C-alpha positions as CSV (number, residue, x, y, z in Angstrom):
1,X,-159.9,-61.0,-115.1
2,X,-158.8,-64.3,-116.6
3,X,-155.6,-62.8,-117.8
4,X,-154.8,-61.1,-114.5
5,X,-154.9,-64.4,-112.6
6,X,-153.0,-66.2,-115.4
7,X,-150.3,-63.5,-115.1
8,X,-150.3,-63.8,-111.3
9,X,-149.9,-67.6,-111.6
10,X,-147.0,-67.1,-114.0
11,X,-145.2,-64.9,-111.6
12,X,-145.7,-67.3,-108.7
13,X,-144.3,-70.1,-110.7
14,X,-141.3,-67.9,-111.8
15,X,-140.2,-67.3,-108.2
16,X,-137.2,-69.0,-106.8
17,X,-137.3,-71.7,-104.1
18,X,-136.1,-69.2,-101.4
19,X,-138.7,-66.7,-102.4
20,X,-141.6,-69.2,-102.2
21,X,-140.3,-70.1,-98.6
22,X,-140.2,-66.6,-97.6
23,X,-143.7,-66.0,-98.8
24,X,-145.0,-69.2,-97.0
25,X,-143.3,-68.0,-94.0
26,X,-145.1,-64.5,-94.1
27,X,-148.4,-66.3,-94.7
28,X,-147.9,-68.6,-91.8
29,X,-147.0,-65.9,-89.5
30,X,-150.1,-64.0,-90.4
31,X,-152.4,-66.9,-90.0
32,X,-150.8,-68.2,-86.7
33,X,-153.2,-66.5,-84.4
34,X,-156.2,-68.2,-86.1
35,X,-154.9,-71.9,-86.4
36,X,-155.5,-72.6,-82.7
37,X,-158.0,-71.9,-80.0
38,X,-158.3,-72.3,-76.3
39,X,-160.8,-75.0,-75.5
40,X,-161.2,-75.9,-71.8
41,X,-157.7,-74.5,-71.0
42,X,-156.1,-76.7,-73.8
43,X,-154.7,-75.5,-77.1
44,X,-156.7,-77.0,-79.8
45,X,-156.0,-76.9,-83.5
46,X,-158.9,-75.5,-85.7
47,X,-159.7,-77.6,-88.8
48,X,-160.6,-74.8,-91.2
49,X,-160.6,-71.3,-90.1
50,X,-161.3,-69.8,-93.3
51,X,-165.1,-68.9,-93.6
52,X,-167.0,-68.4,-96.9
53,X,-168.7,-65.0,-96.5
54,X,-172.6,-64.7,-96.7
55,X,-173.6,-63.9,-100.3
56,X,-174.2,-66.0,-103.4
57,X,-173.7,-69.7,-103.0
58,X,-171.1,-70.7,-105.5
59,X,-171.4,-74.5,-105.1
60,X,-169.1,-76.8,-107.4
61,X,-170.2,-78.0,-110.6
62,X,-173.9,-78.4,-111.3
63,X,-175.1,-77.9,-107.8
64,X,-178.9,-77.5,-107.6
65,X,-178.4,-74.3,-105.1
66,X,-175.9,-72.6,-107.2
67,X,-176.7,-68.9,-107.4
68,X,-179.0,-69.0,-104.4
69,X,-178.6,-66.2,-101.8
70,X,-177.0,-67.5,-98.6
71,X,-178.6,-66.0,-95.3
72,X,-176.3,-65.7,-92.4
73,X,-177.7,-66.5,-88.9
74,X,-176.0,-66.7,-85.5
75,X,-175.1,-70.3,-85.0
76,X,-172.8,-72.6,-83.1
77,X,-170.2,-72.3,-85.9
78,X,-170.4,-68.6,-85.6
79,X,-169.7,-68.8,-81.9
80,X,-166.6,-70.8,-82.5
81,X,-165.6,-68.3,-85.1
82,X,-166.1,-65.4,-82.5
83,X,-163.9,-67.5,-80.0
84,X,-161.2,-67.6,-82.5
85,X,-161.3,-64.1,-83.2
86,X,-161.4,-62.9,-79.5
87,X,-159.0,-65.7,-78.5
88,X,-161.5,-66.8,-75.8
89,X,-162.3,-70.3,-74.7
90,X,-165.2,-71.8,-76.9
91,X,-166.7,-73.5,-73.9
92,X,-166.9,-70.3,-71.9
93,X,-168.8,-68.5,-74.8
94,X,-171.2,-71.5,-75.2
95,X,-172.0,-71.4,-71.5
96,X,-172.5,-67.5,-71.4
97,X,-174.1,-67.0,-74.7
98,X,-178.0,-66.7,-74.7
99,X,-179.9,-69.5,-76.4
100,X,-181.1,-69.0,-79.8
């Protein structure tokens, strides 16, 4: 696996500037719908739309919870993530969602 990622890194480093710009343009187009959400009728930029999936907690370095199982539960952040996926207002979902 290490060799595969080293090969991929070398391929990416060998790309020309124009090829790198084209890949970035494609990536930005794909992510464009997740970068903003509608909050009370205003377009707001989302700070971090990438979500770490449930599973084993990776941690960084010698973290005490490294290797622990993460349990997913519905919460306010998941409501905001749902709002991003459905492109609805976060405030609307909060007002209409049942209390947990």
